[in-house]
TORKOL-4160 file (C-alpha; in steps of 0.2 Angstrom, whole numbers, padded with zeros to 4 digits, m for minus):
361
<pt num="1" X="0168" Y="m0004" Z="0078"/>
<pt num="2" X="0152" Y="0001" Z="0080"/>
<pt num="3" X="0141" Y="m0003" Z="0064"/>
<pt num="4" X="0132" Y="0010" Z="0056"/>
<pt num="5" X="0113" Y="0005" Z="0046"/>
<pt num="6" X="0103" Y="0016" Z="0037"/>
<pt num="7" X="0083" Y="0016" Z="0036"/>
<pt num="8" X="0072" Y="0023" Z="0023"/>
<pt num="9" X="0053" Y="0024" Z="0019"/>
<pt num="10" X="0048" Y="0026" Z="0001"/>
<pt num="11" X="0032" Y="0024" Z="m0008"/>
<pt num="12" X="0015" Y="0031" Z="m0001"/>
<pt num="13" X="0012" Y="0033" Z="0018"/>
<pt num="14" X="0007" Y="0020" Z="0028"/>
<pt num="15" X="0000" Y="0017" Z="0046"/>
<pt num="16" X="0013" Y="0006" Z="0054"/>
<pt num="17" X="0029" Y="0015" Z="0048"/>
<pt num="18" X="0034" Y="0022" Z="0063"/>
<pt num="19" X="0033" Y="0005" Z="0071"/>
<pt num="20" X="0046" Y="m0001" Z="0060"/>
<pt num="21" X="0058" Y="0014" Z="0062"/>
<pt num="22" X="0057" Y="0012" Z="0081"/>
<pt num="23" X="0059" Y="m0009" Z="0081"/>
<pt num="24" X="0073" Y="m0005" Z="0069"/>
<pt num="25" X="0083" Y="0010" Z="0081"/>
<pt num="26" X="0078" Y="0000" Z="0099"/>
<pt num="27" X="0084" Y="m0017" Z="0091"/>
<pt num="28" X="0101" Y="m0010" Z="0084"/>
<pt num="29" X="0105" Y="0000" Z="0099"/>
<pt num="30" X="0103" Y="m0014" Z="0110"/>
<pt num="31" X="0116" Y="m0021" Z="0099"/>
<pt num="32" X="0128" Y="m0007" Z="0102"/>
<pt num="33" X="0125" Y="m0001" Z="0082"/>
<pt num="34" X="0120" Y="0016" Z="0077"/>
<pt num="35" X="0106" Y="0020" Z="0065"/>
<pt num="36" X="0105" Y="0033" Z="0051"/>
<pt num="37" X="0088" Y="0038" Z="0045"/>
<pt num="38" X="0087" Y="0044" Z="0027"/>
<pt num="39" X="0072" Y="0056" Z="0024"/>
<pt num="40" X="0060" Y="0058" Z="0009"/>
<pt num="41" X="0066" Y="0039" Z="0002"/>
<pt num="42" X="0079" Y="0037" Z="m0010"/>
<pt num="43" X="0079" Y="0057" Z="m0012"/>
<pt num="44" X="0088" Y="0059" Z="0004"/>
<pt num="45" X="0103" Y="0054" Z="m0001"/>
<pt num="46" X="0106" Y="0068" Z="m0012"/>
<pt num="47" X="0104" Y="0081" Z="0002"/>
<pt num="48" X="0117" Y="0078" Z="0016"/>
<pt num="49" X="0106" Y="0089" Z="0028"/>
<pt num="50" X="0093" Y="0074" Z="0026"/>
<pt num="51" X="0102" Y="0062" Z="0033"/>
<pt num="52" X="0102" Y="0062" Z="0052"/>
<pt num="53" X="0105" Y="0048" Z="0067"/>
<pt num="54" X="0092" Y="0039" Z="0077"/>
<pt num="55" X="0095" Y="0036" Z="0094"/>
<pt num="56" X="0082" Y="0030" Z="0107"/>
<pt num="57" X="0077" Y="0048" Z="0111"/>
<pt num="58" X="0072" Y="0051" Z="0093"/>
<pt num="59" X="0059" Y="0036" Z="0091"/>
<pt num="60" X="0052" Y="0039" Z="0110"/>
<pt num="61" X="0033" Y="0040" Z="0108"/>
<pt num="62" X="0031" Y="0036" Z="0090"/>
<pt num="63" X="0024" Y="0019" Z="0090"/>
<pt num="64" X="0006" Y="0026" Z="0088"/>
<pt num="65" X="0009" Y="0039" Z="0078"/>
<pt num="66" X="0002" Y="0038" Z="0060"/>
<pt num="67" X="0014" Y="0042" Z="0044"/>
<pt num="68" X="0032" Y="0042" Z="0044"/>
<pt num="69" X="0044" Y="0053" Z="0054"/>
<pt num="70" X="0057" Y="0052" Z="0041"/>
<pt num="71" X="0045" Y="0057" Z="0027"/>
<pt num="72" X="0041" Y="0047" Z="0012"/>
<pt num="73" X="0039" Y="0050" Z="m0008"/>
<pt num="74" X="0031" Y="0040" Z="m0021"/>
<pt num="75" X="0039" Y="0048" Z="m0034"/>
<pt num="76" X="0058" Y="0046" Z="m0028"/>
<pt num="77" X="0067" Y="0034" Z="m0042"/>
<pt num="78" X="0087" Y="0039" Z="m0043"/>
<pt num="79" X="0088" Y="0029" Z="m0059"/>
<pt num="80" X="0073" Y="0042" Z="m0067"/>
<pt num="81" X="0077" Y="0057" Z="m0057"/>
<pt num="82" X="0068" Y="0072" Z="m0063"/>
<pt num="83" X="0079" Y="0090" Z="m0064"/>
<pt num="84" X="0077" Y="0105" Z="m0071"/>
<pt num="85" X="0087" Y="0108" Z="m0087"/>
<pt num="86" X="0085" Y="0124" Z="m0100"/>
<pt num="87" X="0068" Y="0128" Z="m0093"/>
<pt num="88" X="0062" Y="0109" Z="m0096"/>
<pt num="89" X="0060" Y="0093" Z="m0084"/>
<pt num="90" X="0072" Y="0079" Z="m0089"/>
<pt num="91" X="0073" Y="0062" Z="m0081"/>
<pt num="92" X="0092" Y="0059" Z="m0077"/>
<pt num="93" X="0099" Y="0043" Z="m0068"/>
<pt num="94" X="0108" Y="0049" Z="m0053"/>
<pt num="95" X="0111" Y="0032" Z="m0044"/>
<pt num="96" X="0129" Y="0033" Z="m0044"/>
<pt num="97" X="0128" Y="0048" Z="m0033"/>
<pt num="98" X="0118" Y="0038" Z="m0024"/>
<pt num="99" X="0129" Y="0023" Z="m0020"/>
<pt num="100" X="0143" Y="0035" Z="m0017"/>
<pt num="101" X="0133" Y="0044" Z="m0003"/>
<pt num="102" X="0130" Y="0027" Z="0004"/>
<pt num="103" X="0147" Y="0024" Z="0004"/>
<pt num="104" X="0152" Y="0041" Z="0011"/>
<pt num="105" X="0141" Y="0039" Z="0025"/>
<pt num="106" X="0148" Y="0021" Z="0031"/>
<pt num="107" X="0132" Y="0011" Z="0030"/>
<pt num="108" X="0134" Y="m0007" Z="0031"/>
<pt num="109" X="0115" Y="m0013" Z="0030"/>
<pt num="110" X="0102" Y="m0002" Z="0022"/>
<pt num="111" X="0083" Y="m0006" Z="0028"/>
<pt num="112" X="0072" Y="m0002" Z="0013"/>
<pt num="113" X="0054" Y="0000" Z="0020"/>
<pt num="114" X="0041" Y="0000" Z="0003"/>
<pt num="115" X="0031" Y="m0009" Z="m0007"/>
<pt num="116" X="0035" Y="m0015" Z="m0024"/>
<pt num="117" X="0040" Y="0000" Z="m0032"/>
<pt num="118" X="0052" Y="0005" Z="m0019"/>
<pt num="119" X="0058" Y="m0013" Z="m0017"/>
<pt num="120" X="0062" Y="m0014" Z="m0036"/>
<pt num="121" X="0072" Y="0001" Z="m0035"/>
<pt num="122" X="0081" Y="m0007" Z="m0019"/>
<pt num="123" X="0085" Y="m0022" Z="m0029"/>
<pt num="124" X="0093" Y="m0014" Z="m0043"/>
<pt num="125" X="0104" Y="m0003" Z="m0030"/>
<pt num="126" X="0107" Y="m0020" Z="m0023"/>
<pt num="127" X="0114" Y="m0026" Z="m0040"/>
<pt num="128" X="0125" Y="m0010" Z="m0038"/>
<pt num="129" X="0133" Y="m0017" Z="m0024"/>
<pt num="130" X="0122" Y="m0010" Z="m0009"/>
<pt num="131" X="0119" Y="m0020" Z="0005"/>
<pt num="132" X="0100" Y="m0020" Z="0007"/>
<pt num="133" X="0084" Y="m0029" Z="0017"/>
<pt num="134" X="0068" Y="m0025" Z="0014"/>
<pt num="135" X="0052" Y="m0023" Z="0024"/>
<pt num="136" X="0034" Y="m0025" Z="0015"/>
<pt num="137" X="0024" Y="m0010" Z="0017"/>
<pt num="138" X="0009" Y="m0006" Z="0008"/>
<pt num="139" X="m0011" Y="m0004" Z="0012"/>
<pt num="140" X="m0017" Y="m0013" Z="m0004"/>
<pt num="141" X="m0008" Y="m0029" Z="0002"/>
<pt num="142" X="m0003" Y="m0034" Z="m0016"/>
<pt num="143" X="0015" Y="m0041" Z="m0012"/>
<pt num="144" X="0019" Y="m0058" Z="m0013"/>
<pt num="145" X="0028" Y="m0071" Z="m0001"/>
<pt num="146" X="0022" Y="m0061" Z="0014"/>
<pt num="147" X="0004" Y="m0068" Z="0020"/>
<pt num="148" X="0000" Y="m0049" Z="0024"/>
<pt num="149" X="0008" Y="m0032" Z="0023"/>
<pt num="150" X="0009" Y="m0021" Z="0039"/>
<pt num="151" X="m0003" Y="m0006" Z="0035"/>
<pt num="152" X="m0017" Y="m0017" Z="0028"/>
<pt num="153" X="m0026" Y="m0020" Z="0044"/>
<pt num="154" X="m0028" Y="m0003" Z="0049"/>
<pt num="155" X="m0033" Y="0002" Z="0031"/>
<pt num="156" X="m0046" Y="m0013" Z="0033"/>
<pt num="157" X="m0051" Y="m0006" Z="0047"/>
<pt num="158" X="m0056" Y="0011" Z="0041"/>
<pt num="159" X="m0066" Y="0005" Z="0027"/>
<pt num="160" X="m0076" Y="m0007" Z="0037"/>
<pt num="161" X="m0079" Y="0008" Z="0050"/>
<pt num="162" X="m0085" Y="0019" Z="0034"/>
<pt num="163" X="m0096" Y="0005" Z="0028"/>
<pt num="164" X="m0104" Y="0003" Z="0044"/>
<pt num="165" X="m0108" Y="0021" Z="0044"/>
<pt num="166" X="m0114" Y="0021" Z="0025"/>
<pt num="167" X="m0125" Y="0008" Z="0029"/>
<pt num="168" X="m0137" Y="0018" Z="0041"/>
<pt num="169" X="m0138" Y="0033" Z="0030"/>
<pt num="170" X="m0142" Y="0021" Z="0015"/>
<pt num="171" X="m0155" Y="0013" Z="0024"/>
<pt num="172" X="m0163" Y="0029" Z="0033"/>
<pt num="173" X="m0166" Y="0037" Z="0016"/>
<pt num="174" X="m0168" Y="0021" Z="0004"/>
<pt num="175" X="m0152" Y="0027" Z="m0007"/>
<pt num="176" X="m0140" Y="0018" Z="m0017"/>
<pt num="177" X="m0123" Y="0022" Z="m0007"/>
<pt num="178" X="m0106" Y="0018" Z="m0018"/>
<pt num="179" X="m0089" Y="0019" Z="m0007"/>
<pt num="180" X="m0073" Y="0019" Z="m0018"/>
<pt num="181" X="m0058" Y="0012" Z="m0009"/>
<pt num="182" X="m0041" Y="0012" Z="m0012"/>
<pt num="183" X="m0029" Y="m0003" Z="m0018"/>
<pt num="184" X="m0022" Y="0001" Z="m0034"/>
<pt num="185" X="m0023" Y="m0015" Z="m0045"/>
<pt num="186" X="m0029" Y="m0027" Z="m0031"/>
<pt num="187" X="m0044" Y="m0028" Z="m0023"/>
<pt num="188" X="m0042" Y="m0034" Z="m0006"/>
<pt num="189" X="m0048" Y="m0018" Z="0004"/>
<pt num="190" X="m0063" Y="m0019" Z="m0007"/>
<pt num="191" X="m0066" Y="m0037" Z="m0004"/>
<pt num="192" X="m0062" Y="m0039" Z="0015"/>
<pt num="193" X="m0071" Y="m0023" Z="0020"/>
<pt num="194" X="m0085" Y="m0028" Z="0010"/>
<pt num="195" X="m0088" Y="m0045" Z="0017"/>
<pt num="196" X="m0084" Y="m0038" Z="0035"/>
<pt num="197" X="m0095" Y="m0022" Z="0031"/>
<pt num="198" X="m0111" Y="m0031" Z="0025"/>
<pt num="199" X="m0110" Y="m0023" Z="0007"/>
<pt num="200" X="m0123" Y="m0030" Z="m0007"/>
<pt num="201" X="m0111" Y="m0026" Z="m0022"/>
<pt num="202" X="m0091" Y="m0027" Z="m0022"/>
<pt num="203" X="m0081" Y="m0022" Z="m0038"/>
<pt num="204" X="m0064" Y="m0027" Z="m0037"/>
<pt num="205" X="m0050" Y="m0025" Z="m0051"/>
<pt num="206" X="m0049" Y="m0044" Z="m0055"/>
<pt num="207" X="m0066" Y="m0047" Z="m0059"/>
<pt num="208" X="m0073" Y="m0034" Z="m0073"/>
<pt num="209" X="m0088" Y="m0030" Z="m0070"/>
<pt num="210" X="m0105" Y="m0032" Z="m0081"/>
<pt num="211" X="m0115" Y="m0015" Z="m0076"/>
<pt num="212" X="m0132" Y="m0024" Z="m0082"/>
<pt num="213" X="m0129" Y="m0036" Z="m0069"/>
<pt num="214" X="m0126" Y="m0024" Z="m0055"/>
<pt num="215" X="m0141" Y="m0014" Z="m0060"/>
<pt num="216" X="m0152" Y="m0029" Z="m0059"/>
<pt num="217" X="m0145" Y="m0037" Z="m0044"/>
<pt num="218" X="m0150" Y="m0019" Z="m0036"/>
<pt num="219" X="m0167" Y="m0019" Z="m0044"/>
<pt num="220" X="m0169" Y="m0038" Z="m0038"/>
<pt num="221" X="m0165" Y="m0030" Z="m0019"/>
<pt num="222" X="m0179" Y="m0018" Z="m0022"/>
<pt num="223" X="m0193" Y="m0031" Z="m0027"/>
<pt num="224" X="m0187" Y="m0041" Z="m0011"/>
<pt num="225" X="m0192" Y="m0024" Z="m0001"/>
<pt num="226" X="m0174" Y="m0019" Z="0003"/>
<pt num="227" X="m0175" Y="m0002" Z="m0003"/>
<pt num="228" X="m0157" Y="0004" Z="m0001"/>
<pt num="229" X="m0139" Y="m0005" Z="m0007"/>
<pt num="230" X="m0122" Y="m0003" Z="m0003"/>
<pt num="231" X="m0108" Y="m0004" Z="m0015"/>
<pt num="232" X="m0089" Y="m0006" Z="m0012"/>
<pt num="233" X="m0078" Y="m0002" Z="m0028"/>
<pt num="234" X="m0059" Y="m0002" Z="m0028"/>
<pt num="235" X="m0051" Y="0011" Z="m0036"/>
<pt num="236" X="m0046" Y="0001" Z="m0049"/>
<pt num="237" X="m0061" Y="m0009" Z="m0054"/>
<pt num="238" X="m0066" Y="m0007" Z="m0072"/>
<pt num="239" X="m0082" Y="m0012" Z="m0082"/>
<pt num="240" X="m0080" Y="m0026" Z="m0094"/>
<pt num="241" X="m0073" Y="m0022" Z="m0109"/>
<pt num="242" X="m0068" Y="m0007" Z="m0104"/>
<pt num="243" X="m0049" Y="0001" Z="m0105"/>
<pt num="244" X="m0040" Y="0009" Z="m0092"/>
<pt num="245" X="m0031" Y="0027" Z="m0093"/>
<pt num="246" X="m0013" Y="0026" Z="m0093"/>
<pt num="247" X="0001" Y="0038" Z="m0096"/>
<pt num="248" X="0020" Y="0034" Z="m0096"/>
<pt num="249" X="0034" Y="0043" Z="m0086"/>
<pt num="250" X="0044" Y="0054" Z="m0099"/>
<pt num="251" X="0060" Y="0046" Z="m0101"/>
<pt num="252" X="0058" Y="0031" Z="m0092"/>
<pt num="253" X="0052" Y="0012" Z="m0094"/>
<pt num="254" X="0039" Y="0015" Z="m0080"/>
<pt num="255" X="0020" Y="0015" Z="m0084"/>
<pt num="256" X="0010" Y="0026" Z="m0070"/>
<pt num="257" X="m0008" Y="0021" Z="m0071"/>
<pt num="258" X="m0021" Y="0035" Z="m0066"/>
<pt num="259" X="m0035" Y="0026" Z="m0054"/>
<pt num="260" X="m0048" Y="0032" Z="m0045"/>
<pt num="261" X="m0066" Y="0043" Z="m0050"/>
<pt num="262" X="m0074" Y="0024" Z="m0051"/>
<pt num="263" X="m0087" Y="0030" Z="m0038"/>
<pt num="264" X="m0092" Y="0045" Z="m0047"/>
<pt num="265" X="m0093" Y="0034" Z="m0062"/>
<pt num="266" X="m0104" Y="0020" Z="m0056"/>
<pt num="267" X="m0116" Y="0032" Z="m0048"/>
<pt num="268" X="m0117" Y="0041" Z="m0065"/>
<pt num="269" X="m0119" Y="0026" Z="m0074"/>
<pt num="270" X="m0131" Y="0016" Z="m0063"/>
<pt num="271" X="m0143" Y="0032" Z="m0064"/>
<pt num="272" X="m0148" Y="0024" Z="m0080"/>
<pt num="273" X="m0154" Y="0009" Z="m0073"/>
<pt num="274" X="m0162" Y="0014" Z="m0055"/>
<pt num="275" X="m0176" Y="0026" Z="m0050"/>
<pt num="276" X="m0166" Y="0028" Z="m0035"/>
<pt num="277" X="m0154" Y="0042" Z="m0026"/>
<pt num="278" X="m0137" Y="0038" Z="m0028"/>
<pt num="279" X="m0123" Y="0044" Z="m0019"/>
<pt num="280" X="m0104" Y="0042" Z="m0018"/>
<pt num="281" X="m0090" Y="0044" Z="m0006"/>
<pt num="282" X="m0073" Y="0043" Z="m0010"/>
<pt num="283" X="m0063" Y="0037" Z="0006"/>
<pt num="284" X="m0046" Y="0041" Z="m0001"/>
<pt num="285" X="m0032" Y="0045" Z="0011"/>
<pt num="286" X="m0041" Y="0043" Z="0024"/>
<pt num="287" X="m0035" Y="0024" Z="0023"/>
<pt num="288" X="m0018" Y="0028" Z="0025"/>
<pt num="289" X="m0018" Y="0041" Z="0039"/>
<pt num="290" X="m0021" Y="0037" Z="0057"/>
<pt num="291" X="m0016" Y="0028" Z="0073"/>
<pt num="292" X="m0009" Y="0011" Z="0067"/>
<pt num="293" X="m0021" Y="m0004" Z="0073"/>
<pt num="294" X="m0015" Y="m0015" Z="0087"/>
<pt num="295" X="m0010" Y="m0028" Z="0074"/>
<pt num="296" X="0001" Y="m0018" Z="0062"/>
<pt num="297" X="0011" Y="m0011" Z="0076"/>
<pt num="298" X="0014" Y="m0026" Z="0082"/>
<pt num="299" X="0017" Y="m0032" Z="0065"/>
<pt num="300" X="0028" Y="m0017" Z="0060"/>
<pt num="301" X="0039" Y="m0019" Z="0076"/>
<pt num="302" X="0042" Y="m0037" Z="0073"/>
<pt num="303" X="0048" Y="m0032" Z="0054"/>
<pt num="304" X="0060" Y="m0020" Z="0060"/>
<pt num="305" X="0069" Y="m0031" Z="0072"/>
<pt num="306" X="0069" Y="m0045" Z="0060"/>
<pt num="307" X="0077" Y="m0033" Z="0048"/>
<pt num="308" X="0091" Y="m0029" Z="0060"/>
<pt num="309" X="0093" Y="m0049" Z="0062"/>
<pt num="310" X="0094" Y="m0051" Z="0043"/>
<pt num="311" X="0108" Y="m0037" Z="0043"/>
<pt num="312" X="0117" Y="m0045" Z="0056"/>
<pt num="313" X="0118" Y="m0062" Z="0048"/>
<pt num="314" X="0123" Y="m0054" Z="0032"/>
<pt num="315" X="0107" Y="m0060" Z="0022"/>
<pt num="316" X="0107" Y="m0045" Z="0010"/>
<pt num="317" X="0094" Y="m0047" Z="m0003"/>
<pt num="318" X="0081" Y="m0052" Z="0009"/>
<pt num="319" X="0063" Y="m0046" Z="0014"/>
<pt num="320" X="0056" Y="m0048" Z="0029"/>
<pt num="321" X="0038" Y="m0057" Z="0028"/>
<pt num="322" X="0025" Y="m0065" Z="0039"/>
<pt num="323" X="0021" Y="m0084" Z="0037"/>
<pt num="324" X="0007" Y="m0089" Z="0047"/>
<pt num="325" X="0013" Y="m0083" Z="0064"/>
<pt num="326" X="0030" Y="m0083" Z="0061"/>
<pt num="327" X="0041" Y="m0069" Z="0053"/>
<pt num="328" X="0052" Y="m0076" Z="0040"/>
<pt num="329" X="0062" Y="m0070" Z="0025"/>
<pt num="330" X="0062" Y="m0073" Z="0007"/>
<pt num="331" X="0073" Y="m0065" Z="m0007"/>
<pt num="332" X="0066" Y="m0047" Z="m0013"/>
<pt num="333" X="0066" Y="m0054" Z="m0030"/>
<pt num="334" X="0053" Y="m0068" Z="m0026"/>
<pt num="335" X="0042" Y="m0054" Z="m0018"/>
<pt num="336" X="0042" Y="m0041" Z="m0032"/>
<pt num="337" X="0041" Y="m0053" Z="m0047"/>
<pt num="338" X="0023" Y="m0050" Z="m0050"/>
<pt num="339" X="0008" Y="m0042" Z="m0040"/>
<pt num="340" X="m0002" Y="m0053" Z="m0026"/>
<pt num="341" X="m0019" Y="m0052" Z="m0034"/>
<pt num="342" X="m0037" Y="m0060" Z="m0028"/>
<pt num="343" X="m0039" Y="m0077" Z="m0037"/>
<pt num="344" X="m0057" Y="m0074" Z="m0046"/>
<pt num="345" X="m0060" Y="m0092" Z="m0043"/>
<pt num="346" X="m0052" Y="m0092" Z="m0026"/>
<pt num="347" X="m0061" Y="m0096" Z="m0009"/>
<pt num="348" X="m0063" Y="m0079" Z="m0004"/>
<pt num="349" X="m0072" Y="m0073" Z="m0020"/>
<pt num="350" X="m0082" Y="m0090" Z="m0019"/>
<pt num="351" X="m0088" Y="m0086" Z="m0002"/>
<pt num="352" X="m0093" Y="m0068" Z="m0004"/>
<pt num="353" X="m0105" Y="m0075" Z="m0018"/>
<pt num="354" X="m0111" Y="m0089" Z="m0006"/>
<pt num="355" X="m0117" Y="m0075" Z="0005"/>
<pt num="356" X="m0126" Y="m0066" Z="m0009"/>
<pt num="357" X="m0115" Y="m0053" Z="m0013"/>
<pt num="358" X="m0115" Y="m0047" Z="m0032"/>
<pt num="359" X="m0096" Y="m0046" Z="m0038"/>
<pt num="360" X="m0101" Y="m0039" Z="m0054"/>
<pt num="361" X="m0103" Y="m0054" Z="m0065"/>
């Protein structure tokens, strides 16, 4: 019998998603298998028209394309699904319907491509008997048990390119330029792009910043004849002793944090310390879009092939990962037990400070 496998992409979009889809389809077809693409993450199982067969023709030419041909959502949770009832939105558990639909489709292995949130949902469905393998996806690079996630390299290149451009305008106008980058709770994009882009100040969530020290560092640069500064701030950065704004999803146990706005906040606050023109740039979703880098195309393709190999071996509950230069696998449960964050006293932070970069402390 022809084996039928499924694939879905969940969470935020990310450069390299189409490379994974293509890798899964081509590898599966070579084995004589059939692939069903599920549109818009787990939500696609609730709508029959969103489940479609993917063959070689459907994945032709998608390797350099950004986004995902299957669509995605970062709100799709079958254990906490919003429905309208009596004019009000309620959160209900539709996981039984999803599990049933997977069975009706005859899926013998489901490839779930996503970050920690999507993989947590996948793990819960696996405990309900769904045969799942995972592929780590996030520009934030905050998943454990893999050296890097696909999409991160492209986002990093985008942020570094922006810093190169901001550097020249900052120097020309003798300004302080603040660049806000993504990353959520992890400061990887800010730290690595800041080092590569020659930033003077890098602020990350792992090191709450002291505003007075940041201002003093910029003033000191001015005394040394450096009449401009470039600051990189991760969206999750926050001041020492400060609080983050959080809200709870009604009826759910998940907590969603509102991130972003740190660029404008820093610009206002630094204005009290500096007699300089300060401008903020929010890079935002530019980091998610566009053609994936060579590294992410290759890594995504290899992850797709590995996912099919795991299904072929019956190794469900495993996630493809990169260890050195080899593609390996680890239990999904190990990969999502906590976030992969920067060590405030680690080597990369130490090297950044040795380069004279102020990290807010």
